[in-house]
Backbone as JSON, one array per atom type, in Angstrom:
{
  "sequence": "MTRGDPHFRLRIPEDLKREIETAARANSRTITSEVVYRLEQSFGRSSTFQGGLVEEIEAIRVRLAYVQDLLQKQELSSRSHNQDA",
  "N": [[128.85, 142.0, 115.93], [128.97, 144.65, 113.71], [128.41, 146.45, 110.63], [129.14, 149.0, 111.21], [131.26, 148.82, 112.93], [134.75, 149.48, 113.64], [137.17, 149.49, 110.95], [140.24, 148.02, 109.83], [143.4, 147.71, 108.17], [145.37, 144.82, 107.59], [148.41, 143.15, 107.49], [149.45, 139.95, 106.77], [151.3, 136.87, 106.79], [151.17, 134.84, 103.81], [150.73, 132.05, 104.13], [149.54, 131.91, 106.66], [147.22, 133.32, 106.2], [145.93, 131.54, 104.45], [145.5, 129.43, 106.24], [143.7, 130.63, 108.02], [141.54, 131.07, 106.29], [140.88, 128.42, 105.68], [140.16, 127.45, 108.23], [137.99, 129.13, 108.73], [136.15, 128.29, 106.78], [135.78, 125.63, 107.66], [134.57, 126.08, 110.1], [132.25, 127.28, 109.4], [132.2, 130.09, 109.13], [132.71, 133.58, 108.3], [135.77, 135.0, 107.07], [136.46, 137.29, 108.53], [134.84, 136.92, 110.82], [135.99, 134.59, 111.85], [138.57, 135.47, 112.52], [137.95, 137.47, 114.44], [136.64, 135.88, 116.37], [138.78, 134.19, 117.19], [140.58, 136.08, 118.18], [139.09, 137.11, 120.33], [138.95, 134.8, 121.9], [141.66, 134.49, 122.53], [142.09, 136.6, 124.23], [140.64, 135.87, 126.36], [137.94, 136.37, 126.34], [134.47, 135.72, 126.06], [132.8, 134.92, 123.08], [131.18, 137.54, 121.4], [130.05, 137.51, 119.04], [127.31, 137.59, 117.05], [125.59, 137.42, 119.28], [126.38, 135.19, 120.87], [125.97, 133.04, 119.26], [127.93, 131.47, 118.09], [128.91, 129.87, 120.2], [126.62, 128.43, 120.77], [126.24, 126.97, 118.41], [128.56, 125.42, 118.47], [128.05, 123.88, 120.76], [125.89, 122.41, 119.82], [127.15, 120.96, 117.81], [128.83, 119.34, 119.38], [126.95, 117.83, 120.81], [125.71, 116.51, 118.65], [127.85, 114.96, 117.67], [128.11, 113.23, 119.83], [125.63, 111.87, 119.75], [125.89, 110.66, 117.25], [128.01, 108.94, 117.77], [126.81, 107.25, 119.69], [124.82, 106.07, 118.07], [126.4, 104.73, 116.21], [127.69, 102.87, 117.88], [125.46, 101.43, 118.7], [124.64, 100.35, 116.27], [126.84, 98.71, 115.66], [126.69, 96.94, 117.81], [124.22, 95.78, 117.28], [124.76, 94.49, 114.85], [126.65, 92.63, 115.71], [125.09, 91.11, 117.48], [123.22, 90.04, 115.68], [124.86, 88.41, 114.16], [125.57, 86.47, 115.98], [123.27, 85.07, 116.28]],
  "CA": [[129.67, 142.75, 115.04], [128.15, 145.34, 112.73], [129.16, 147.17, 109.6], [129.62, 150.24, 111.81], [132.48, 148.59, 113.7], [135.94, 150.01, 112.96], [137.91, 148.68, 109.98], [141.66, 148.31, 109.71], [144.12, 146.83, 107.25], [146.27, 143.93, 108.3], [149.28, 142.37, 106.64], [149.82, 138.69, 107.39], [151.93, 135.95, 105.83], [150.23, 134.13, 102.94], [150.36, 130.74, 104.68], [148.62, 132.15, 107.78], [145.94, 133.7, 105.57], [145.3, 130.3, 103.98], [145.03, 128.7, 107.42], [142.5, 131.31, 108.51], [140.47, 130.78, 105.33], [140.5, 127.01, 105.87], [139.46, 127.36, 109.51], [136.71, 129.82, 108.59], [135.25, 127.38, 106.05], [135.5, 124.48, 108.52], [133.71, 126.53, 111.19], [131.11, 127.97, 108.79], [132.29, 131.52, 109.45], [133.45, 134.43, 107.38], [137.16, 135.19, 107.52], [136.43, 138.29, 109.59], [134.28, 136.31, 112.03], [136.98, 133.65, 112.38], [139.64, 136.26, 113.16], [137.39, 138.09, 115.65], [136.43, 134.8, 117.34], [140.07, 133.75, 117.71], [141.13, 137.16, 119.02], [138.33, 137.13, 121.58], [139.38, 133.65, 122.69], [143.03, 134.71, 123.02], [142.02, 137.57, 125.31], [139.82, 135.32, 127.43], [136.57, 136.88, 126.26], [133.54, 134.86, 125.34], [132.46, 135.55, 121.81], [129.96, 138.34, 121.31], [129.62, 137.38, 117.65], [125.91, 137.23, 116.88], [124.94, 137.12, 120.55], [126.7, 133.88, 121.41], [125.57, 132.01, 118.32], [129.07, 130.58, 117.88], [128.93, 128.89, 121.28], [125.44, 127.58, 120.61], [126.53, 126.05, 117.31], [129.56, 124.46, 118.95], [127.36, 122.95, 121.67], [125.09, 121.51, 118.98], [128.1, 120.04, 117.17], [129.28, 118.37, 120.38], [125.82, 116.91, 121.05], [125.54, 115.71, 117.45], [128.92, 113.96, 117.66], [127.76, 112.26, 120.87], [124.54, 111.05, 119.23], [126.44, 109.84, 116.17], [128.79, 107.89, 118.43], [125.85, 106.29, 120.26], [124.19, 105.34, 116.97], [127.4, 103.83, 115.66], [127.86, 101.78, 118.84], [124.23, 100.64, 118.65], [124.68, 99.61, 115.01], [127.85, 97.66, 115.82], [126.13, 95.97, 118.75], [123.14, 95.09, 116.56], [125.4, 93.59, 113.89], [127.26, 91.55, 116.49], [123.98, 90.3, 117.99], [122.64, 89.31, 114.55], [125.81, 87.39, 113.73], [125.56, 85.42, 116.98], [121.99, 84.34, 116.21]],
  "C": [[128.76, 143.37, 113.98], [129.03, 146.03, 111.7], [129.72, 148.48, 110.13], [130.88, 150.07, 112.65], [133.69, 149.08, 112.92], [136.58, 148.99, 112.02], [139.39, 149.0, 110.12], [142.31, 147.3, 108.79], [145.13, 146.03, 108.04], [147.11, 143.16, 107.29], [149.66, 141.11, 107.41], [150.48, 137.79, 106.34], [150.86, 135.14, 105.07], [149.79, 132.79, 103.53], [149.4, 130.88, 105.86], [147.24, 132.53, 107.26], [145.21, 132.46, 105.09], [144.76, 129.47, 105.15], [143.75, 129.3, 107.98], [141.31, 131.02, 107.59], [139.96, 129.34, 105.5], [139.69, 126.84, 107.15], [138.08, 128.01, 109.42], [135.71, 128.93, 107.86], [134.84, 126.21, 106.94], [134.52, 124.83, 109.63], [132.48, 127.28, 110.71], [131.05, 129.44, 109.21], [132.9, 132.27, 108.29], [134.87, 134.55, 107.91], [137.19, 136.2, 108.67], [135.91, 137.69, 110.89], [135.25, 135.33, 112.67], [138.09, 134.39, 113.12], [139.14, 136.88, 114.46], [137.2, 137.03, 116.74], [137.75, 134.4, 117.99], [140.73, 134.83, 118.57], [140.4, 137.22, 120.36], [138.75, 135.98, 122.48], [140.77, 133.88, 123.28], [143.08, 135.72, 124.16], [141.09, 137.12, 126.44], [138.4, 135.86, 127.45], [135.7, 135.83, 125.6], [133.08, 135.63, 124.12], [131.15, 136.33, 121.91], [129.37, 138.25, 119.92], [128.2, 136.83, 117.61], [125.28, 136.74, 118.19], [125.19, 135.72, 121.08], [126.32, 132.74, 120.49], [126.7, 131.0, 118.09], [129.1, 129.49, 118.95], [127.76, 127.92, 121.16], [125.67, 126.55, 119.51], [127.54, 125.0, 117.75], [128.93, 123.45, 119.89], [126.53, 121.95, 120.88], [126.0, 120.5, 118.29], [128.57, 118.96, 118.14], [128.17, 117.35, 120.65], [125.6, 115.99, 119.86], [126.61, 114.62, 117.38], [128.64, 112.86, 118.68], [126.67, 111.32, 120.37], [125.04, 110.14, 118.11], [127.25, 108.68, 116.74], [127.87, 106.82, 119.02], [125.2, 105.44, 119.16], [125.16, 104.33, 116.36], [127.61, 102.63, 116.59], [126.64, 100.85, 118.81], [124.22, 99.78, 117.39], [125.68, 98.47, 115.1], [127.34, 96.55, 116.73], [125.05, 95.13, 118.07], [123.72, 94.1, 115.57], [125.99, 92.38, 114.61], [126.19, 90.59, 116.99], [123.37, 89.46, 116.87], [123.56, 88.2, 114.06], [125.83, 86.21, 114.7], [124.32, 84.54, 116.87], [121.97, 83.29, 115.13]]
}
């Protein structure tokens, strides 16, 4: 997406606007990027935003969550083992 892309005005209910703003913050995106991403997903297109950076970030988040889960399980196992000793 570039500054040269077309602009248009959009009227949306206030509560929907707040939801978009919240989602944009949670996903580390601008409001425009969040809207474009969601529209692309609704039309079955993979995101072209920043050359697929969104998908790459999401893949990293998934891997990070997996590693955090493994570390937590390892810590719990270690605590249990230490208590048995």
